[in-house]
N, C-alpha and C positions, 0 to 999 in steps of 0.2 A: 656192511648193510645198507642198502637203499630200501626205503620206502617211498612209491612213487604213487601219488595220486593226481587224476586229472577229472575234468569236467569240461569236453570240447562237444561244440553243438555239430559239428559238421560230421556226418555219419563216417566217409569214407577216410577224413584224416582220423578220426577216433578209432577204427577198426586198423588203419595203419601203424598208428602208435601202438595199439595193444598187441598185433601180431610182432611187432620189433621186439617189445619187451618180454613175451613168451621165447622169442628166438633168442634174446639175451639170457635165458635162464631164470626168468621171472616165475615167481610162483603167484597165482590169481588168490589175493585174500577175500577181495570182494569185488564187485562189478567193474569197478573203478580204481581199484587199490592194490598195487603189486608189491611183493616182497623181492629184493635181489641179494642174494649172498655169491659174492665173488671176489675176485682178486681187486685190489684198488686200482689197477691198470684197466680193468675190464669195467669196473664202475666209473672211472673217469670217462672212458670212453662212451660209455653210454650217454652221460651227461653230454658230452660234446655232439653226440649223435642229435640229440634231441634238441640242442640249442641250433644246430647249424642246419637240420632236415626237417624240424616240425616249427619250431617257435615263432619264423617269420610267417607263418600259414594261420597262426591262430588269430581269432577276429576279437573285438572288446571283450566280449563276454567268456571267453575260453580261459581256463587256468591249468597249471600243472605245478603242483609242488612237489619237491623232492626231499626227503628228508633221510639225513644221513646220521648212523648212529652205530656203535661197536655192537655185534651180536652179544656180548657178554654183559652188556649194560640194557639190552631191551628186556623188557617185562611183558610177558607171554601168559594168556590165560587159556583155558578152554582147550579147544581141538589145536589151536598153533601150538603148543608145548610138544606135542609130539612130532612135529617136524624135525626137532634138532636133536632127537632120540635115535642112537643107533638100530638100525634094522637088524633082525635075524632071520633067516631064511632057513626054512626045513625042506631038503628033497627027499 
């Protein structure tokens, strides 16, 4: 699992990063914080995309933090605990 947090001043670049994260299956936790649960290969590719397509466009005040953790080791409270629960649908 990855948690990606960013602070990017350029609106266009920030929107582009946000859309790429959502397209990659990220769940928005807060305005600039995303959680991504996927295979190691997809997560590694995501890190490469950020490095090759975005990192060189950041200015001195921009920052991106990528936190990597095991879903079983992550501690969640409040509404966040419900995303990991199986859903049951009735029709």
